[in-house]
N, C-alpha and C positions, 0 to 999 in steps of 0.2 A: 692347594686351596688358594694360595696367593695369586696364582695365574688365573684361576677361575674368577676371583673377585675383580681382577683387572679387566678380564674379558667382559664381565657383566657391566662394569662401569663404562667401558668403551661402547657396549651395545646401547646402554641407556643414553649416552651422549649422542650417539649416531641416530637413534630412532626416537627416543623419548623427548629430547629437547626440540627437534623439528616438529614432532607431533603436537607438543604443547603450544608452540608458537603458531602453527598453522591452524589448529582446531580449538584450542582452549583459551588462549591469551585474550583477556578481556579487561584491559586497563583503560578506564574512561578518561584518565588524565584530568587536567584542570579546566577543560572547556566549560564555560559558564552557560547556563540556560539563556535563551533569547529573552529580550525585554518585551514579552507578549503575555498579556494577562486576560483572564476570562471576561472581566468587565469590558475590556476593549472589544473583544469578539462579540459579546452580546450587544454592545452599542452599534457595532457595524451591522450585525444581523438584523437589527430593528430599524436601520436607517433607510431602507428602500420600501416604498409602499407596495401593497399587493398581498396576494395569498401566500403565506408561508407553507412549507411542506407539512402534510398531515400524516403521511405514511412512508415507511421505508421498506423496500423489498430488496431481495438479493438473489443471486444465482451463482452456482458453481459451474464453471465452464469446463474445467479439467483439473486433474490432480495427480500427484505421484508422491510416494513416501520416501523421505530422506531423513538423515540424522539431524536432530535439533541443533547439534553443535555447528553445523554448517551456517545456520541462519541466526543463531543466538549463541555466540561463543561461550563454551563452558556450561551450557544448559543440559548436557547429557547426550549419550549416544543412542537413546531410544529413537525410533523412527516416528515421524509425524507426517500426516498427509499435507503436503505443501500444495495449496490450491490456487487456481486462477479464479478470481471473483469479480463480479460487477454488481453495481448497486443502482437503484432508482429511487429518487425522492419524488413523491407524488403530492401535488397540492390539491386543495378542495376545488379549485377552478379548472382542474383537468390538465394543467401544465405539469411537466415533469423535468427533472434534472437527472441526467445519467452521470455516473462516476465510474470511469474506466470502461473497457470495451470487450473484455474476455480475450479469446485467443482463436486463431484460425487452426484448422486441422493440420496444415503444413507446419506451423510453428509449434503446435502441441507435439507433433512427431519429432521435430528437431530438438525440442526440449525434453524428449523422452518421457512425456506424460503417460502414465499407465492407463488412465481413463480419460476419455474425451466425451463430454456431454453434448452431442450434436443437437438434440432438441433444446437443451438449455441455451446453447450458443445462438440457435435460431431465434429464441425469444429475446436474447440480448440484442441481436441485430435489429429485430423489429422495434424494440424499445429505443434503440439509438436513432432509428429513422423517425420516430414519433416524438422525440424529446424536444423540449423548448430550449434546453441548454445541455451541452455535453462537456464534461471536464475530465481531465486525466491527472492522476497523481504523479505520473512521470512517463518518460518516453521509451520504455522497454516494450518488446513485442507482446508480452503477456498482460499489458495494461493498455496499450494504445494501438498495437499493430492491427487488430481486427477491424478497427474503425477505418483504417486506411485502405482495407481490401474489400470493403462492401461494394456491391455492384454499382451503386451510384457514387462511389467515392466517399471521401471524408464527409460526414454529415454537416450540413450547412450550419447547424446549431453549435458545432464544436468551436471552442475558444481555446487558444494555445498561448503559452508564454514563449519568449525567445529561445529558451533552452530546449523546448520541445519541437523546434523547427530546424531544418538544415540552415546553415552549415554547422550547427552545434554537433559535436562528434558522435554522440549516441543517437540522436535523431537522424543523422545523415545515413545511418545503417538500416533504417526502416524502409520497407517497400512502398515508397511514395507513388501515388498515381502519376501518370504522365503529365497531367496538368500542373501548373505551378502551385506550390504550397500557398496557403492563405497567409496574409501578414499576421504577425503577432498581435493579439488583441487583449492579452493579459500582461500585467506588469510583473516585476520580480523584486520589488522593494518591500514596503510595509504591507500588512494584511489589508484587504479591501473587499467590499461587498460586491457580488456579481448578480444576485437575485434576492428577493425577499427571503430572509432567513439563512442565506448561503454566503459564506465568507471564504475567500481563498487566502491561504497563508503561504506565501512564497518561501521556498527553502532551497534556493539555487546553489549548486556546487556542493550538495550533501551526498545523497545517494546517487543522483545524476545531476547534470547541469540544469535540467528542467523540473526537478522535484518540487512538489508543493503539497501541502496538506489542505484539507477542506473541512471547514466547520459548518455544521448545520444546527439551527435552532428551530425545532418543530413547533407547530401552532399550540400544542399542549404543554410546551415548556421543556420537553426532552431535548437533550443536547448530545450531538454526535460529532466525533472527530475522526475523519478518514486519514490515517497516517501514511498510507502508501507503503513503500518499502523502506522508509526510514525506520519503521518498526514492522519487521516481517511477521513476527509472532507476538502473542501476548507477553511472553517472557522477555521480549526485546525491550519493551518500555517498563514493564513491571519490575524486572530485575536489572535493568540498565545493561543490556547485552547487545552489542553491535554484531554484525555478521563476522564470521571467522575471518582470519587473515587470508586463508585459502580462497574464500569467495570474494571478500571485500578488497583484496589487493591484487588478485591475479585473475579470477574467473569473471568478475563483474566489478571492476575497480570503482571505488567510491572514496570520498573524503571522510575518513573515520572520525577525525576530530569534530567535523561539522555534524556528523550523524549523532555522536554522543551529545553534542550541544542540544540538538533537537529532541533526543530521547529525554534529556533532563527537562526540556521545555514541556514535553507531554506530561511528565510526572508532576511538574509544577502546576499545569492546568488542572490535572486530576485532583491535586490537593485543594485547589481553589474551588473546584466544582466536583464534589465526590460522586455525584450521579452522572457525570459525563461518561458516555460510552465511547471507548476508544476502539476503532475498527482497524486492526493490523492489515498489512498488505496481502498476506497469504495464509492466514489462520482460518482453517475451515470451521473451527468451533464457533466462529461468528454466526454461522448459519445452522450448524448441526452439532449436538453433543457428540463427542468422539471419545472412544476408549474409556479411560478412567475419569472423565470430567463431567459427571452428571449434574454438578452444581451450576453449570452454564445455564441450564433451563430456569434457574431462579432469577436471572436477569430479565426484567420486563422487555427490554429491547430485543434481546436475543431470543426470548420466547416467542415474540411476535414474528421474528424472522424464520423460525424453524419451519422447514418444509414448505415455505411459501415461495414459489417461483417468481421471477421478476415480472412476468406477464401471465395472467391466468389463461 
């Protein structure tokens, strides 16, 4: 029995400890939230004249099911559909703002997506070509890559920050067209307004060098925060869970301390504005109730989004 106990202890040390560190470890540390408050974002959103967004639409371009622990460490081993999403904010004057660009069939296959929505991606491409402004939460292929591979190239309405452009290391791996990339037209310092009701919140050096969040204040007063992959799932910001060490340190390296600081910032903004709708980077429940989550339909924003494609 003594030898058995020793063998079990060795087994736990050899398997259990690495598993805990790679998949479950979720120590947010002492990173403080950023000095960004909802009053500041509202003031910026109201600072530019013109028609603010009146409607929000979304589309699922692809998805695959993966364990929650990968993207929200310690959240559990149940499988969630990790989705590729794109959104469009439409104003009453007909102008629109696109956020992220879906994914190409090639990248969907490379990322082993189990489902690729070809018709949905075609609608996203059309919306990108028609948009007055195109923004990206960050420079990974499932957020920005499809815009680079459109037949006409990167949409002229696209605006990028320095981290979303070569020679920034993550951006440099994207399939840029043969023409020279455009110059950076977004900053990476304090939040700033880019269109009526739309505010960019730079978060450089967090999930990626070019990460940013996008705040929108609609004409009817609704407020939306597009978190990108700073918060991959709802549980990321609700339970303060960064990506697992396996993903965040090895598969897609990120600055975990900065990610935690921004997750705390999201929670701070939510406390200041309880009706703020936080849109995570890959949570399909933003658009559709999934599995055991029927309460999602109770949210006015999410109810509006259900089953509404990005372009009718």
